[in-house]
N, C-alpha and C positions, 0 to 999 in steps of 0.2 A: 546243958552247954558243955560242962566239963567232960561228961561222958563222950560227947561227940568228938572233942579234940583228942581225947585218949584213943578213941577208935580210929580216928584219922591217922594218928601217929603210928599205931600198930599196923594199919594197912600200908602205910608208907614204908615202914621198916620191912614189911614182907616184900614189897615191890623192889626195894633197894637190894635186899638179900637175893632175890631172884636175878636181878640184873648183875650183881657181883658174881653169882654162880655161873651165869651165861658167859660173862667176860672171862672168868677163870677157865671155863671149858674151851672157849675159843683160843685163849692164850696157850693152853696145853696142846691143842691140836696144832697151832702154829709152831710151837717150839719143837714138837715131834717132826713136823715137816722140815723145819730148819735143820734139825739134827740129821735127818735123812739126806738132805741136800749136802750138808757138810761132809757126811760120810762118803757120799758119791764123789764129790770133788776131791776129797782127801785120797780116796782109792785111785782116782785118776792121776794124781800127782806122783804116786809111788811107782 
């Protein structure tokens, strides 16, 4: 019983870490896109 709960916790940690990694990657892509948009609009105002 104890081993099962430990295994479940480990697999859950793995899933959470994967999700965090995905979120970080998406956030990084979004921030790059936002920066590009800001640069474009900034260049247009000059």
